[in-house]
LUMKOLSE-661757 format. One record per residue: x, y, z of N, C-alpha, C in turn; residue number from 1. Coordinates in steps of 0.2 Angstrom, whole numbers, plus 5000, padded with zeros to 4 digits. Atoms other than C-alpha are relative to their C-alpha. Layout:
# LUMKOLSE-661757
ATOM  nxx  nyy  nzz caxx cayy cazz  cxx  cyy  czz   i
ATOM    X    Y    Z    X    Y    Z    X    Y    Z NUM
...
***
This chain:
# LUMKOLSE-661757
ATOM  nxx  nyy  nzz caxx cayy cazz  cxx  cyy  czz   i
ATOM 4998 5007 5003 5357 5021 4959 4995 4997 4997   1
ATOM 5004 5003 5004 5349 5012 4946 5002 4992 4999   2
ATOM 4998 5007 5000 5349 4993 4947 4996 4997 4995   3
ATOM 5004 5003 5005 5343 4983 4932 5002 4993 5000   4
ATOM 4999 5007 5000 5340 4964 4933 4995 4997 4995   5
ATOM 5004 5003 5005 5334 4955 4918 5000 4992 5001   6
ATOM 5001 5007 4998 5326 4938 4924 4996 4997 4994   7
ATOM 5004 5002 5006 5317 4937 4907 5004 4996 4995   8
ATOM 4996 5003 5005 5322 4926 4893 5002 5004 4993   9
ATOM 4999 4996 5006 5323 4940 4881 5006 5005 5002  10
ATOM 4994 4996 4999 5340 4949 4879 4998 5007 4999  11
ATOM 5002 4993 5000 5338 4968 4882 5007 5004 5001  12
ATOM 4995 4995 4999 5351 4982 4880 4999 5004 5006  13
ATOM 5001 4997 4994 5351 4987 4898 5003 5007 5001  14
ATOM 4997 4994 5000 5363 5001 4895 4995 5006 4998  15
ATOM 5005 4996 5002 5348 5010 4886 4996 5002 5005  16
ATOM 5004 4999 4994 5337 5008 4901 5003 5004 5006  17
ATOM 4996 4997 4995 5351 5014 4912 5000 5008 4998  18
ATOM 5000 4993 5003 5353 5030 4901 4993 5004 5001  19
ATOM 5007 4997 5000 5334 5033 4900 4999 5002 5007  20
ATOM 5002 4998 4993 5332 5032 4919 5004 5006 5003  21
ATOM 4996 4995 4998 5346 5043 4922 4998 5007 4997  22
ATOM 5002 4994 5004 5340 5056 4909 4993 5002 5004  23
ATOM 5007 4998 4996 5322 5055 4917 5001 5003 5006  24
ATOM 4999 4997 4994 5328 5058 4934 5003 5007 5000  25
ATOM 4998 4994 5001 5338 5072 4929 4995 5005 4998  26
ATOM 5005 4996 5003 5324 5080 4919 4994 5002 5006  27
ATOM 5005 4999 4995 5312 5078 4934 5003 5003 5007  28
ATOM 4997 4997 4995 5325 5085 4946 5000 4996 5007  29
ATOM 4999 5005 4994 5327 5069 4957 5007 4999 5000  30
ATOM 4993 5001 4999 5343 5066 4965 5003 4994 4996  31
ATOM 4997 5005 5004 5355 5055 4955 5001 4994 5005  32
ATOM 4999 5005 4995 5357 5045 4972 4994 4997 5002  33
ATOM 5005 5004 4999 5339 5040 4972 5001 4993 4998  34
ATOM 5000 5007 5002 5337 5021 4971 4994 4998 4997  35
ATOM 5005 5003 5004 5327 5013 4958 5002 4993 4997  36
ATOM 4999 5006 5002 5326 4995 4953 4996 4998 4994  37
ATOM 5004 5002 5006 5321 4989 4935 5001 4993 5000  38
ATOM 4999 5007 5001 5317 4971 4934 4996 4998 4994  39
ATOM 5004 5002 5006 5312 4962 4918 4999 4993 5001  40
ATOM 5002 5007 4998 5302 4946 4921 4996 4997 4994  41
ATOM 5004 5003 5005 5294 4933 4910 4992 5000 5002  42
ATOM 5007 4999 4999 5275 4932 4908 4997 4996 5006  43
ATOM 5003 5004 4994 5272 4919 4922 5002 5004 5006  44
ATOM 4999 4995 4994 5281 4930 4935 4996 5006 5000  45
ATOM 5004 4993 5000 5272 4946 4929 4993 4998 5001  46
ATOM 5007 5001 4999 5255 4937 4929 4999 4999 5008  47
ATOM 5001 5002 4992 5258 4931 4948 5000 5007 5003  48
ATOM 5000 4993 4997 5263 4950 4952 4993 5003 4999  49
ATOM 5006 4997 5003 5248 4956 4942 4994 4998 5005  50
ATOM 5005 5002 4996 5236 4945 4952 5001 5001 5007  51
ATOM 4999 4999 4993 5244 4947 4969 4998 5008 5002  52
ATOM 5000 4993 4998 5245 4966 4968 4994 5004 4997  53
ATOM 5006 4996 5003 5231 4972 4956 4994 4996 5000  54
ATOM 5006 5005 5001 5219 4957 4957 4997 5000 4994  55
ATOM 5002 5001 5007 5219 4956 4939 5003 4994 4997  56
ATOM 4997 5006 5003 5222 4940 4928 5004 5002 4995  57
ATOM 4996 5000 5006 5235 4938 4915 5006 5005 5001  58
ATOM 4994 4996 4999 5252 4946 4913 4998 5007 4997  59
ATOM 5000 4993 5002 5254 4965 4911 5006 5002 4997  60
ATOM 4994 4997 5003 5267 4976 4903 5004 5003 5005  61
ATOM 4995 4997 4995 5273 4986 4918 4996 5001 5006  62
ATOM 5002 4999 4994 5270 4987 4936 5005 5005 5004  63
ATOM 4996 4996 4996 5277 5000 4948 4998 4999 5007  64
ATOM 5001 5001 4993 5280 4998 4966 5004 5006 5004  65
ATOM 4996 4995 4997 5284 5015 4974 5002 4998 5008  66
ATOM 4998 5002 4993 5293 5015 4991 5000 5006 5005  67
ATOM 4999 4994 4995 5298 5032 4999 4995 5005 4998  68
ATOM 5005 4995 5002 5284 5042 4990 5003 5007 4998  69
ATOM 4996 4995 5003 5297 5053 4982 4996 5004 4995  70
ATOM 5004 4996 5005 5290 5067 4971 5005 5004 4996  71
ATOM 4995 4996 5003 5299 5077 4957 5002 5006 5003  72
ATOM 4998 4994 4997 5309 5092 4962 5000 5005 4995  73
ATOM 4999 4995 5005 5313 5108 4954 5007 5002 4999  74
ATOM 4993 4999 5001 5329 5115 4947 5004 5003 5007  75
ATOM 4997 4997 4994 5332 5125 4964 4999 4995 5006  76
ATOM 5001 5005 4995 5325 5111 4975 5000 4993 4998  77
ATOM 5001 5007 5003 5329 5094 4968 4998 4995 5006  78
ATOM 5002 5005 4995 5322 5079 4977 5006 4997 5003  79
ATOM 4995 5004 4996 5333 5071 4990 5001 4993 4998  80
ATOM 4999 5007 5001 5340 5054 4988 4995 4996 5004  81
ATOM 5004 5004 4996 5329 5040 4994 4998 4994 4996  82
ATOM 5002 5006 5003 5321 5024 4989 4994 5001 4996  83
ATOM 5005 4998 5004 5311 5028 4974 4995 4994 4999  84
ATOM 5004 5005 5000 5305 5010 4971 5002 4995 4994  85
ATOM 4998 5006 5005 5304 4995 4958 4995 5001 4994  86
ATOM 5003 5000 5006 5298 4995 4940 5001 4993 4998  87
ATOM 4999 5006 5002 5294 4978 4934 4997 5000 4993  88
ATOM 5002 5001 5007 5293 4975 4915 5000 4993 4997  89
ATOM 5001 5007 5003 5287 4960 4905 5002 5001 4992  90
ATOM 4998 4999 5007 5297 4960 4888 4995 4996 4995  91
ATOM 5005 5004 5005 5285 4947 4880 4994 5004 4999  92
ATOM 5006 4996 5001 5270 4958 4883 5002 5006 4996  93
ATOM 4997 4994 5003 5280 4973 4878 5001 4999 4992  94
ATOM 4999 5002 5007 5285 4964 4861 4993 5000 4996  95
ATOM 5007 5000 5003 5266 4961 4857 4998 5007 4999  96
ATOM 5002 4993 5001 5262 4979 4860 5004 5004 4995  97
ATOM 4996 4997 5005 5277 4985 4850 4999 4998 4993  98
ATOM 5002 5002 5007 5272 4975 4835 4994 5003 4998  99
ATOM 5007 4997 5001 5254 4982 4837 5001 5007 4998 100
ATOM 4999 4994 5001 5261 4999 4838 5005 5002 4994 101
ATOM 4996 4999 5005 5273 4997 4824 5007 5003 5001 102
ATOM 4994 4998 4998 5289 5001 4833 5004 4994 5003 103
ATOM 4996 5006 4997 5303 4991 4841 4999 4999 5007 104
ATOM 5000 5002 4993 5304 4982 4857 5003 5005 5005 105
ATOM 4997 4995 4996 5316 4995 4864 4996 5006 5001 106
ATOM 5004 4994 4999 5305 5009 4860 4994 4999 5005 107
ATOM 5005 5002 4995 5291 5000 4870 5002 5000 5006 108
ATOM 4997 5000 4994 5302 4997 4884 5002 5007 5003 109
ATOM 4999 4993 4997 5307 5015 4885 4994 5004 5002 110
ATOM 5007 4997 4998 5289 5020 4885 4998 4997 5007 111
ATOM 5002 5003 4993 5285 5008 4899 5004 5001 5006 112
ATOM 4996 4998 4995 5300 5012 4909 4999 5007 5002 113
ATOM 5002 4993 4999 5296 5031 4908 4993 5000 5004 114
ATOM 5006 5000 4998 5278 5027 4912 5000 4997 5008 115
ATOM 4999 5003 4994 5283 5016 4927 5003 5005 5005 116
ATOM 4996 4995 4995 5295 5029 4934 4995 5006 5002 117
ATOM 5005 4994 4998 5281 5043 4933 4996 4997 5005 118
ATOM 5005 5003 4995 5270 5031 4943 5004 5000 5007 119
ATOM 4995 5000 4994 5285 5029 4956 5000 5007 5003 120
ATOM 4999 4994 4998 5285 5048 4957 4993 5003 5002 121
ATOM 5006 4998 4998 5266 5049 4961 4995 5002 4995 122
ATOM 5004 4999 5005 5259 5052 4944 4995 4995 4999 123
ATOM 5005 5005 5002 5243 5043 4939 4996 5002 4994 124
ATOM 5004 4998 5006 5230 5043 4925 4993 4997 5001 125
ATOM 5007 5002 4999 5214 5038 4933 4995 5005 4998 126
ATOM 5005 4994 5002 5206 5055 4930 5002 5003 4994 127
ATOM 4998 4997 5007 5206 5064 4913 5006 5005 5001 128
ATOM 4995 4995 5000 5216 5079 4919 5007 4997 5003 129
ATOM 4994 5004 4998 5229 5067 4928 5003 4997 4994 130
ATOM 4998 5003 5006 5230 5057 4912 5004 5005 4995 131
ATOM 4997 4995 5004 5233 5073 4902 5007 5002 5002 132
ATOM 4994 4998 4997 5247 5078 4913 5006 4995 5000 133
ATOM 4996 5006 5000 5255 5061 4915 5003 4998 4993 134
ATOM 4998 5001 5006 5255 5057 4897 5004 5005 4996 135
ATOM 4997 4995 5003 5260 5074 4891 5008 5000 5002 136
ATOM 4994 5000 4997 5275 5073 4903 5005 4994 4997 137
ATOM 4997 5006 5003 5279 5055 4897 5002 5001 4993 138
ATOM 4998 4999 5007 5279 5060 4879 5006 5005 5000 139
ATOM 4995 4996 4999 5290 5075 4883 5007 4997 5002 140
ATOM 4994 5004 4998 5303 5064 4892 5002 4996 4995 141
ATOM 4998 5005 5004 5303 5051 4879 5003 5004 4993 142
ATOM 4997 4996 5006 5306 5064 4865 5007 5003 5002 143
ATOM 4993 4998 4998 5320 5072 4875 5005 4995 5001 144
ATOM 4995 5005 5000 5328 5056 4878 5002 4998 4993 145
ATOM 4998 5002 5007 5327 5052 4859 5005 5005 4997 146
ATOM 4996 4994 5003 5335 5069 4855 5007 4999 5003 147
ATOM 4993 5001 4996 5349 5065 4869 5004 4994 4997 148
ATOM 4997 5006 5003 5352 5048 4861 5003 5002 4993 149
ATOM 4998 4998 5007 5354 5055 4844 5006 5004 5000 150
ATOM 4994 4996 4999 5367 5067 4850 5006 4996 5003 151
ATOM 4995 5004 4997 5377 5053 4858 5006 4998 4995 152
***
């Protein structure tokens, strides 16, 4: 179950984030019944979370709060249902990053949501080999989703 709550002042097409998360969970062989919450917040709320949980000043683009420590499954052994966790996005920070990268806000939110979901599933990018694995998988998922969206 995917719950999306937009508490930000920026209007977002939540159905895209819903389809993206469904697609990513399917690709990663995680039960469709796994629970994930996506919350979009304004800069003030994101800064408060960033300070509280990461001890870093200023708002950030995405934070992930894993719950049941679920990991990706395999085609024969999908991950059971459970509480995956929360992904918190800040559309204002994402908008600035999207402009710098030369793509749309939705493209940036797709990237950040996928990134946040991978963190919920135990991926990290602290070490170079972890970064290669995580960013490679992130790129593959985003490309696969874009392909699926074009077929819709």
